[in-house]
Backbone as numpy.savetxt, mean C-alpha at the origin, in Angstrom:
# Nx Ny Nz CAx CAy CAz Cx Cy Cz
12.86 -10.53 -5.54 12.31 -10.14 -4.26 12.88 -11.04 -3.20
13.32 -10.46 -2.11 13.83 -11.23 -1.00 12.97 -10.98 0.22
12.07 -11.89 0.48 11.25 -11.87 1.70 11.00 -13.31 2.09
10.39 -13.50 3.24 10.13 -14.84 3.73 9.03 -15.53 2.92
8.22 -14.78 2.24 7.09 -15.34 1.50 7.38 -15.35 0.01
6.94 -16.43 -0.66 7.12 -16.49 -2.10 6.03 -15.69 -2.82
4.88 -15.54 -2.18 3.79 -14.78 -2.76 3.55 -13.53 -1.93
4.02 -12.40 -2.41 3.92 -11.17 -1.62 2.47 -10.69 -1.47
2.23 -10.04 -0.36 0.95 -9.41 -0.11 1.11 -7.91 -0.30
0.27 -7.34 -1.14 0.21 -5.90 -1.30 -1.08 -5.45 -0.62
-0.93 -4.54 0.32 -2.08 -4.04 1.06 -2.39 -2.64 0.57
-3.60 -2.45 0.08 -4.01 -1.15 -0.44 -5.05 -0.53 0.48
-4.77 0.67 0.98 -5.72 1.42 1.79 -6.40 2.42 0.86
-7.66 2.14 0.57 -8.41 2.92 -0.42 -9.89 2.91 -0.05
-10.47 4.09 0.10 -11.88 4.17 0.51 -12.86 4.09 -0.65
-12.42 4.32 -1.87 -13.31 4.35 -3.03 -13.45 2.94 -3.62
-14.66 2.41 -3.60 -14.89 1.04 -4.09 -14.57 0.90 -5.57
-14.83 1.93 -6.37 -14.49 1.87 -7.80 -12.98 1.80 -7.99
-12.22 2.58 -7.20 -10.76 2.54 -7.30 -10.22 1.18 -6.87
-10.85 0.57 -5.86 -10.42 -0.77 -5.44 -10.65 -1.78 -6.56
-11.81 -1.71 -7.19 -12.12 -2.62 -8.29 -11.15 -2.43 -9.45
-10.89 -1.19 -9.82 -9.95 -0.92 -10.91 -8.54 -1.39 -10.57
-8.13 -1.20 -9.32 -6.79 -1.66 -8.90 -6.70 -3.18 -9.01
-7.74 -3.88 -8.57 -7.76 -5.35 -8.67 -7.66 -5.78 -10.13
-8.47 -5.16 -11.00 -8.45 -5.51 -12.42 -7.11 -5.17 -13.06
-6.53 -4.03 -12.68 -5.23 -3.64 -13.23 -4.14 -4.59 -12.78
-4.20 -5.03 -11.53 -3.20 -5.98 -11.04 -3.34 -7.31 -11.79
-4.57 -7.77 -11.97 -4.78 -9.01 -12.72 -4.26 -8.87 -14.15
-4.59 -7.75 -14.78 -4.16 -7.49 -16.16 -2.64 -7.39 -16.28
-2.01 -6.85 -15.25 -0.56 -6.64 -15.29 0.23 -7.93 -15.08
-0.44 -8.96 -14.57 0.24 -10.23 -14.36 1.12 -10.27 -13.13
0.92 -9.34 -12.20 1.73 -9.32 -10.98 1.47 -10.56 -10.15
2.56 -11.13 -9.63 2.42 -12.23 -8.69 2.08 -11.62 -7.33
1.36 -12.36 -6.56 1.06 -11.87 -5.23 -0.42 -11.65 -5.03
-0.74 -11.25 -3.82 -2.13 -11.06 -3.44 -2.37 -9.61 -3.09
-3.41 -9.04 -3.66 -3.80 -7.67 -3.36 -4.94 -7.72 -2.36
-4.71 -7.09 -1.20 -5.73 -7.01 -0.15 -6.09 -5.55 0.05
-7.28 -5.31 0.60 -7.76 -3.95 0.77 -8.22 -3.68 2.19
-8.01 -2.45 2.61 -8.67 -1.86 3.77 -9.26 -0.55 3.28
-10.30 -0.06 3.97 -11.03 1.09 3.45 -10.68 2.42 4.10
-9.83 2.41 5.13 -9.47 3.67 5.77 -8.22 3.45 6.62
-7.67 4.55 7.13 -6.44 4.46 7.90 -6.59 3.73 9.21
-7.77 3.81 9.84 -7.99 3.08 11.10 -7.96 1.57 10.84
-8.63 1.13 9.78 -8.59 -0.30 9.43 -7.17 -0.72 9.02
-6.45 0.15 8.36 -5.06 -0.15 8.00 -4.24 -0.45 9.24
-4.37 0.40 10.26 -3.59 0.19 11.47 -4.05 -1.07 12.21
-5.35 -1.35 12.20 -5.85 -2.60 12.79 -5.26 -3.80 12.06
-5.25 -3.74 10.74 -4.69 -4.83 9.93 -3.21 -5.03 10.28
-2.44 -3.95 10.27 -1.00 -4.07 10.51 -0.68 -4.55 11.92
-1.54 -4.21 12.86 -1.31 -4.62 14.26 -2.13 -5.85 14.63
-2.79 -6.44 13.65 -3.59 -7.65 13.79 -4.53 -7.58 15.00
-5.40 -6.59 14.96 -6.39 -6.44 16.02 -7.78 -6.28 15.42
-8.78 -6.38 16.31 -10.19 -6.30 15.92 -10.50 -7.33 14.83
-11.05 -6.93 13.71 -11.45 -7.91 12.68 -10.27 -8.61 12.03
-9.06 -8.13 12.28 -7.84 -8.73 11.69 -7.01 -9.47 12.73
-7.62 -9.86 13.85 -6.89 -10.48 14.96 -6.34 -11.87 14.61
-6.99 -12.58 13.71 -6.51 -13.89 13.30 -5.42 -13.68 12.24
-4.19 -14.12 12.51 -3.08 -13.83 11.59 -3.33 -14.19 10.13
-4.10 -15.23 9.85 -4.35 -15.59 8.44 -5.23 -14.56 7.73
-5.97 -13.75 8.50 -6.79 -12.72 7.87 -5.98 -11.46 7.58
-4.76 -11.40 8.13 -3.95 -10.19 7.96 -2.47 -10.55 7.82
-2.10 -11.23 6.72 -0.67 -11.51 6.54 0.12 -10.21 6.39
1.32 -10.19 6.91 2.14 -8.99 6.85 2.39 -8.62 5.39
2.08 -7.38 5.03 2.28 -7.00 3.62 3.75 -6.75 3.29
4.09 -7.01 2.05 5.41 -6.66 1.54 5.45 -5.21 1.11
4.26 -4.65 0.83 4.14 -3.30 0.31 2.77 -2.75 0.67
2.73 -1.45 1.03 1.47 -0.77 1.29 1.27 0.31 0.23
0.10 0.30 -0.41 -0.31 1.37 -1.31 -1.32 2.19 -0.52
-1.02 3.46 -0.29 -1.77 4.27 0.66 -2.38 5.51 0.01
-3.70 5.58 0.05 -4.41 6.78 -0.38 -4.29 7.82 0.74
-4.30 9.08 0.39 -4.18 10.13 1.41 -5.50 10.53 2.02
-6.52 10.69 1.22 -7.79 11.24 1.68 -8.80 10.13 1.92
-8.87 9.70 3.19 -9.78 8.63 3.58 -10.49 9.03 4.87
-11.64 8.41 5.13 -12.35 8.69 6.38 -11.69 8.02 7.58
-12.14 8.39 8.75 -11.71 7.87 10.05 -10.27 8.22 10.40
-9.34 7.90 9.57 -7.93 8.28 9.74 -7.36 8.41 8.35
-6.88 9.61 8.02 -6.39 9.78 6.65 -5.01 9.16 6.48
-4.55 9.13 5.24 -3.29 8.49 4.93 -2.09 9.13 5.59
-2.14 10.43 5.80 -1.02 11.13 6.45 -0.86 10.67 7.89
-2.00 10.56 8.57 -1.97 10.09 9.97 -1.50 8.64 10.05
-2.00 7.80 9.16 -1.59 6.39 9.14 -0.11 6.27 8.83
0.37 7.04 7.87 1.80 7.01 7.51 2.65 7.41 8.71
2.24 8.45 9.41 2.97 8.91 10.60 3.08 7.77 11.62
1.97 7.05 11.85 1.96 5.94 12.80 2.85 4.79 12.33
2.75 4.46 11.07 3.54 3.34 10.52 5.03 3.63 10.68
5.44 4.82 10.29 6.87 5.14 10.31 7.40 5.41 11.72
6.50 5.59 12.70 6.92 5.76 14.09 7.07 4.42 14.81
6.55 3.36 14.22 6.58 2.04 14.85 7.81 1.27 14.36
8.69 0.83 15.27 9.93 0.15 14.86 9.72 -1.09 14.00
8.63 -1.80 14.17 8.37 -2.99 13.36 7.71 -2.65 12.03
6.77 -1.73 12.05 6.02 -1.41 10.84 6.80 -0.54 9.88
7.71 0.27 10.38 8.42 1.21 9.50 9.24 0.52 8.43
9.49 -0.76 8.60 10.26 -1.52 7.60 9.45 -1.81 6.34
8.14 -1.70 6.44 7.28 -2.00 5.28 7.28 -0.78 4.36
7.64 -0.94 3.10 7.60 0.20 2.18 6.17 0.71 1.99
6.03 2.03 2.00 4.73 2.66 1.81 4.81 3.55 0.57
3.98 3.21 -0.41 3.87 4.00 -1.63 2.56 4.78 -1.54
2.66 6.09 -1.56 1.47 6.92 -1.58 0.88 6.81 -2.98
-0.40 6.45 -3.05 -1.09 6.21 -4.31 -2.39 6.97 -4.25
-2.39 8.19 -4.76 -3.48 9.12 -4.52 -3.78 9.97 -5.75
-4.91 10.63 -5.73 -5.25 11.55 -6.81 -4.57 12.90 -6.65
-4.06 13.18 -5.48 -3.42 14.47 -5.22 -2.17 14.64 -6.06
-1.96 15.86 -6.46 -0.72 16.25 -7.14 -0.15 17.50 -6.46
-0.67 17.81 -5.28 -0.28 19.03 -4.57 1.15 18.93 -4.05
1.94 19.95 -4.34 3.32 19.98 -3.85 3.38 19.84 -2.34
2.40 20.43 -1.65 2.39 20.35 -0.18 2.19 18.90 0.28
1.34 18.14 -0.40 1.16 16.72 -0.06 2.41 15.92 -0.34
3.01 16.17 -1.48 4.22 15.43 -1.87 5.32 15.68 -0.85
5.58 16.93 -0.55 6.63 17.26 0.42 6.35 16.68 1.78
5.10 16.79 2.24 4.74 16.33 3.58 4.90 14.83 3.73
4.43 14.05 2.75 4.50 12.59 2.92 5.94 12.09 2.87
6.79 12.74 2.09 8.20 12.35 2.13 8.83 12.71 3.47
8.43 13.84 4.05 8.91 14.18 5.40 8.47 13.14 6.42
7.29 12.56 6.21 6.76 11.55 7.13 7.36 10.16 6.88
8.11 10.00 5.80 8.79 8.73 5.57 8.25 7.88 4.43
7.39 8.44 3.59 6.90 7.67 2.44 8.07 7.24 1.57
7.94 6.07 0.97 8.99 5.56 0.11 8.85 6.02 -1.34
7.63 6.31 -1.75 7.35 6.81 -3.10 6.02 7.54 -3.09
5.83 8.37 -4.11 4.57 9.09 -4.30 4.16 8.90 -5.75
2.97 8.32 -5.95 2.46 8.11 -7.29 1.07 8.70 -7.38
0.84 9.54 -8.37 -0.51 10.05 -8.63 -1.26 9.00 -9.43
-2.46 8.68 -8.99 -3.26 7.66 -9.68 -3.57 8.10 -11.09
-3.29 7.24 -12.05 -3.68 7.57 -13.43 -5.19 7.48 -13.59
-5.71 8.23 -14.54 -7.16 8.22 -14.76 -7.58 7.17 -15.79
-6.71 6.81 -16.70 -7.02 5.81 -17.73 -6.61 4.42 -17.24
-7.46 3.43 -17.54 -7.19 2.06 -17.09 -5.86 1.54 -17.62
-5.55 1.79 -18.89 -4.30 1.30 -19.48 -3.10 1.87 -18.74
-3.19 3.12 -18.34 -2.10 3.75 -17.58 -2.01 3.14 -16.19
-3.15 2.78 -15.60 -3.14 2.14 -14.29 -2.46 0.77 -14.36
-2.74 0.02 -15.41 -2.08 -1.27 -15.60 -0.57 -1.07 -15.71
-0.16 -0.09 -16.47 1.27 0.20 -16.63 1.91 0.56 -15.28
1.22 1.37 -14.48 1.74 1.74 -13.16 1.83 0.52 -12.25
0.81 -0.33 -12.28 0.83 -1.54 -11.44 1.99 -2.45 -11.85
2.24 -2.56 -13.14 3.40 -3.36 -13.61 4.69 -2.76 -13.08
4.81 -1.44 -13.15 6.02 -0.77 -12.68 6.20 -0.94 -11.17
5.12 -0.81 -10.42 5.18 -1.00 -8.97 5.65 -2.42 -8.66
5.03 -3.39 -9.31 5.42 -4.77 -9.08 6.84 -5.06 -9.48
7.24 -4.57 -10.65 8.60 -4.82 -11.12 9.62 -4.24 -10.15
9.38 -3.02 -9.72 10.35 -2.37 -8.84 10.31 -2.93 -7.42
9.13 -2.87 -6.78 9.04 -3.20 -5.36 9.06 -4.69 -5.08
8.63 -5.52 -6.01 8.56 -6.95 -5.74 9.60 -7.77 -6.47
10.22 -7.22 -7.50 11.23 -7.98 -8.25 12.65 -7.42 -8.09
12.79 -6.10 -8.06 14.12 -5.47 -8.04 14.62 -5.21 -6.62
13.80 -4.59 -5.82 14.20 -4.19 -4.48 14.32 -5.40 -3.57
15.33 -5.38 -2.72 15.48 -6.40 -1.69 14.81 -5.86 -0.43
13.75 -6.55 0.01 12.99 -6.13 1.17 13.45 -6.91 2.40
13.26 -6.34 3.59 13.64 -7.07 4.80 12.78 -8.30 4.98
13.34 -9.32 5.60 12.58 -10.54 5.88 11.45 -10.19 6.84
10.34 -10.89 6.66 9.19 -10.65 7.53 9.48 -11.22 8.91
8.94 -10.54 9.91 9.13 -11.00 11.29 8.35 -12.26 11.54
C-alpha cells in the first residue's frame, strides 16, 4: 500500500447495527491492518469526508484509504453519496467499494456509471464475510497503489 499513513482507515457507511458489528468482527478475524470506522448514512458520510458538524475536528475524521458503501440507507442513500464523492475533485480519489445486499443488475450498472470502483454483495455467512474482508484488504490495502493523502 502506498499512502501517507502506515495504518489505513477504512470508512464503512452502513445503517444496520448488526452489519456494523459483523463487519468489525470479520475485520478483526481477518487480521487486516488498519482502522475500521463507521457512519450510519450518506449524510454522515459526506460530513465525515468534508470534516464538518460532528466530524469537524480532523482527528475524529481521518481521511479514509477506502470507503465501503451500502446503497440503501436513510437520509442520503449510497447512490446519492457516491454521486457527490465522485463529483468532488478531492474526494473522487478515494476508492469506493459498494458493499450491499443488492444483487440487482440495475444497481450494479448504475453504481459503475456513477464511478464506483467495485461492487460486492454482502455475504450472509460470517465465514464468507471474513473471506471477503481479507480479499478487500489484500487487494485495496496491499496490492493497489493509492494516491497520497492530501
